[in-house]
SEMAR-336390 format. One line per 2 residues: number of its first residue (from 1); their letters; for each residue x negated, y, z of C-alpha. Coordinates in steps of 0.2 Angstrom, whole numbers. Example, Ala and Ser with C-alpha at 12.3 -4.5 7.8 and 13.67 -1.06 7.14 Angstrom:
# SEMAR-336390
1	as	-62 -22 39; -68 -5 36
# end
This chain:
# SEMAR-336390
1	xx	-228 -92 -9; -214 -104 -12
3	xx	-197 -97 -13; -185 -101 2
5	xx	-173 -115 -2; -155 -109 -6
7	xx	-143 -110 7; -132 -126 6
9	xx	-116 -115 6; -121 -108 -11
11	xx	-119 -126 -18; -100 -125 -14
13	xx	-96 -111 -26; -87 -115 -42
15	xx	-93 -109 -60; -90 -91 -63
17	xx	-73 -88 -70; -62 -73 -75
19	xx	-46 -75 -67; -32 -65 -76
21	xx	-14 -60 -74; -1 -46 -78
23	xx	11 -33 -71; 20 -18 -76
25	xx	4 -9 -80; -2 -23 -91
27	xx	-15 -37 -89; -29 -36 -78
29	xx	-44 -49 -73; -57 -51 -61
31	xx	-73 -61 -58; -70 -76 -47
33	xx	-82 -89 -39; -68 -98 -30
35	xx	-59 -110 -43; -58 -129 -37
37	xx	-50 -145 -43; -35 -150 -32
39	xx	-29 -165 -41; -35 -183 -44
41	xx	-19 -186 -56; -25 -182 -73
43	xx	-7 -179 -80; -4 -166 -66
45	xx	-20 -156 -65; -20 -142 -52
47	xx	-32 -130 -47; -36 -120 -30
49	xx	-40 -102 -34; -44 -90 -20
51	xx	-41 -72 -22; -47 -58 -11
53	xx	-33 -46 -6; -43 -31 -9
55	xx	-44 -36 -29; -30 -28 -40
57	xx	-28 -45 -48; -23 -54 -32
59	xx	-8 -43 -32; -4 -47 -50
61	xx	-5 -65 -47; 6 -64 -31
63	xx	20 -55 -41; 19 -64 -57
65	xx	16 -82 -52; 5 -85 -67
67	xx	-13 -84 -71; -26 -88 -84
69	xx	-43 -94 -80; -58 -92 -92
71	xx	-73 -103 -88; -88 -91 -92
73	xx	-103 -96 -102; -120 -89 -104
75	xx	-113 -80 -120; -99 -72 -109
77	xx	-110 -66 -95; -109 -48 -101
79	xx	-90 -49 -93; -98 -50 -76
81	xx	-101 -30 -76; -84 -25 -81
83	xx	-74 -38 -72; -84 -40 -57
85	xx	-89 -20 -53; -74 -11 -60
87	xx	-57 -9 -52; -41 -8 -63
89	xx	-35 4 -49; -47 17 -55
91	xx	-42 15 -75; -39 2 -88
93	xx	-52 -12 -84; -50 -22 -100
95	xx	-51 -7 -113; -64 -12 -125
97	xx	-66 -30 -120; -62 -44 -131
99	xx	-48 -54 -124; -31 -62 -128
101	xx	-15 -65 -119; -6 -81 -114
103	xx	13 -82 -119; 15 -75 -101
105	xx	4 -60 -103; -11 -66 -94
107	xx	-28 -62 -102; -42 -73 -106
109	xx	-58 -72 -115; -62 -81 -131
111	xx	-81 -81 -127; -79 -92 -113
113	xx	-80 -111 -112; -63 -114 -110
115	xx	-45 -106 -105; -33 -114 -93
117	xx	-15 -106 -92; -8 -109 -74
119	xx	8 -107 -65; 7 -105 -45
121	xx	14 -119 -35; 11 -113 -18
123	xx	-1 -101 -9; -9 -100 8
125	xx	-13 -84 17; -31 -84 23
127	xx	-31 -67 31; -43 -58 19
129	xx	-39 -69 4; -24 -80 -3
131	xx	-27 -97 -9; -16 -101 -24
133	xx	-12 -118 -29; -11 -118 -48
135	xx	-3 -131 -59; -12 -131 -76
137	xx	1 -130 -90; -11 -129 -105
139	xx	-30 -129 -107; -40 -126 -122
141	xx	-59 -126 -127; -64 -108 -133
143	xx	-82 -104 -139; -90 -118 -129
145	xx	-107 -120 -120; -109 -125 -103
147	xx	-100 -117 -88; -111 -103 -80
149	xx	-115 -104 -61; -120 -89 -51
151	xx	-138 -95 -50; -140 -95 -68
153	xx	-130 -78 -70; -143 -69 -58
155	xx	-157 -73 -71; -146 -65 -85
157	xx	-139 -50 -77; -153 -40 -72
159	xx	-159 -30 -56; -147 -15 -58
161	xx	-132 -27 -59; -138 -36 -45
163	xx	-141 -21 -34; -123 -14 -38
165	xx	-115 -32 -35; -124 -33 -18
167	xx	-118 -15 -13; -100 -21 -18
169	xx	-101 -37 -10; -107 -29 7
171	xx	-91 -19 7; -80 -33 3
173	xx	-88 -44 16; -85 -30 30
175	xx	-67 -28 25; -65 -48 25
177	xx	-73 -50 42; -59 -38 49
179	xx	-45 -48 42; -50 -66 39
181	xx	-42 -80 48; -55 -87 60
183	x	-57 -92 78
# end
């Protein structure tokens, strides 16, 4: 039996990224699938980054006004578990991970494809999430490779991770449905 075709909405997710910021308790980062280009002016690159309010990193970006984005690669897929399934509210999330910090204190991961150092220009409240318009102030290549998409990542991470991700996602969707902007 042939696999069902993917839902077209899945095509609108960005490559997997780690989004990091900092606060009084230090740096933190999360996995994000909503980082999109927001400029056609090459000398003024901007990104649109959507972070859900249930994530601790959301509050850090809101307060700091800065963030670092690491485009993940196949070789950095191991970051999906600690950054995607753990919460810094339960303890130091980055402990034991290989990361560096920007001058502002935002963490990025050298095993990724590239790092983008950003400053928040504006934000929009989406109810369940905040959309941050971010100016890219610096960008640099890291370990290289191709950006990792969710479909490719699912073949790497294993069934146990996918089960736990689905459980976490179900709880997040339930919370989002109650607070998201919708008519």
